[in-house]
MIGU-829185 format. One record per residue (C-alpha): residue number from 0; residue in one letter; x negated, y negated, z negated. Coordinates in steps of 0.001 Angstrom, whole numbers, plus 500000, padded with zeros to 6 digits. Each point is the difference from the previous one (the first is absolute). Example, Ala and Ser with C-alpha at 12.3 -4.5 7.8 and 13.67 -1.06 7.14 Angstrom:
R     i   aa       px       py       pz
R     0    A   487700   504500   492200
R     1    S   498630   496560   500660
END
This chain:
R     i   aa       px       py       pz
R     0    M   313078   031737   739653
R     1    Q   499006   503209   500828
R     2    L   496204   499247   499566
R     3    L   501312   498897   496068
R     4    D   501662   503392   499513
R     5    E   497005   501839   501041
R     6    A   497341   497447   498074
R     7    G   502923   500708   496889
R     8    K   499749   503779   500316
R     9    A   496239   500108   500622
R    10    A   499810   497959   496705
R    11    G   501944   502328   498286
R    12    A   498151   503142   501321
R    13    I   496605   498161   498944
R    14    S   501634   498988   496596
R    15    A   500903   503846   499115
R    16    I   496873   501215   501105
R    17    L   498139   497673   497533
R    18    A   502325   500908   497595
R    19    L   499189   503689   500719
R    20    L   496314   499417   500075
R    21    G   500609   498124   496571
R    22    L   501494   503156   498630
R    23    V   497838   502221   500954
R    24    F   496224   498206   499720
R    25    F   500931   497678   497114
R    26    T   502413   501514   497804
R    27    P   497756   502831   498836
R    28    V   496928   497333   499448
R    29    K   502501   498140   498090
R    30    N   501227   503640   497734
R    31    R   496128   500570   499350
R    32    I   499466   496506   498799
R    33    R   502813   499946   497758
R    34    A   499163   503713   498914
R    35    R   496154   498859   499193
R    36    R   501823   496697   497828
R    37    Q   502119   502402   498119
R    38    A   497367   502366   499344
R    39    R   497747   497240   498429
R    40    E   502855   498493   497917
R    41    K   500980   503387   498928
R    42    A   495792   501049   498991
R    43    A   500234   496170   498733
R    44    A   502832   500583   497556
R    45    E   498670   503225   498873
R    46    Q   497062   498875   499026
R    47    K   501393   497388   498083
R    48    T   502199   502442   498114
R    49    F   497109   502161   499551
R    50    R   497774   496884   498686
R    51    K   502884   498909   497813
R    52    E   500472   503657   498479
R    53    L   496014   500141   499482
R    54    K   500219   496775   497656
R    55    E   502384   501372   498214
R    56    T   498622   503066   499256
R    57    L   496852   498175   499454
R    58    A   501551   497899   497502
R    59    E   501445   502807   498229
R    60    L   496974   501738   499366
R    61    N   498391   497005   498678
R    62    A   502597   499368   497477
R    63    K   499557   503913   499180
R    64    L   496038   499149   499947
R    65    C   500402   497026   497477
R    66    S   502379   502096   498024
R    67    L   497599   502758   499635
R    68    S   497353   497632   499101
R    69    D   501593   498433   497266
R    70    D   500774   503259   498644
R    71    I   496386   501193   500345
R    72    G   499072   496724   498256
R    73    D   502474   500959   497255
R    74    L   498626   503365   499167
R    75    Q   496209   498562   500335
R    76    Y   501093   497099   497051
R    77    E   501565   503014   497936
R    78    R   496812   501998   500621
R    79    L   497567   497194   499231
R    80    S   501685   498906   496907
R    81    Q   500205   503702   498824
R    82    A   496466   500591   500467
R    83    Y   498540   496665   498604
R    84    D   502487   500822   496573
R    85    F   498666   503405   500293
R    86    Y   496285   499662   500267
R    87    T   499729   496865   497521
R    88    T   501995   501835   497492
R    89    R   497713   503200   500311
R    90    G   496616   497866   500134
R    91    W   498397   501384   503220
R    92    C   500125   500676   503550
R    93    T   498509   502291   502334
R    94    S   497980   498008   503312
R    95    S   502094   502204   502234
R    96    K   503211   498774   498084
R    97    K   498776   496114   500277
R    98    L   498776   500729   503708
R    99    M   503418   501066   500521
R   100    L   502215   497463   497858
R   101    C   497781   497295   501972
R   102    K   500870   501316   503391
R   103    M   503497   499997   498648
R   104    H   499897   496531   498931
R   105    K   498459   498466   503093
R   106    S   502939   501552   502158
R   107    Y   502448   498351   497608
R   108    R   498309   496597   500540
R   109    A   500100   500456   503601
R   110    K   504189   500305   499758
R   111    N   499692   496554   498389
R   112    R   501287   501358   496829
R   113    N   498037   498777   497002
R   114    H   501721   500480   497176
R   115    L   497091   502073   498390
R   116    S   497385   497369   499025
R   117    E   496532   500062   501203
R   118    H   498511   500834   496072
R   119    F   501766   503516   499857
R   120    E   497892   500930   502736
R   121    Q   496657   498603   498321
R   122    E   501288   501496   496793
R   123    I   500381   503426   501345
R   124    L   496708   499838   501828
R   125    D   497876   498716   496484
R   126    L   501631   503071   498763
R   127    P   497335   503058   499007
R   128    D   499733   502913   502418
R   129    K   500427   502571   496709
R   130    P   501478   500029   496334
END
């Protein structure tokens, strides 16, 4: 009976030593692993938030650029139609103005705006350079 009591005390002492060793050696390692995991999760969450904000900002910028492109196209339409009316009524157009209007018409067509017919450009090119 006394042998069992001493064996029980020894087992209790060994268990206490193992528990202390676990607290001393394994708890800091476990805490470091947990801290690294939390840091990775936090970095991933921040990166996800950043990407979401970036996508939203790019979408807003794209919408604004599309709007500006439409506005520029409208202005080009007005300028080209006014120039066509003016120069065809006048009956002549300088070669530098013809070149400028052709470049503007090319830019206008590049915006997929083809409200002005191709013969407008040809009619302006066919006008004499001097009165």
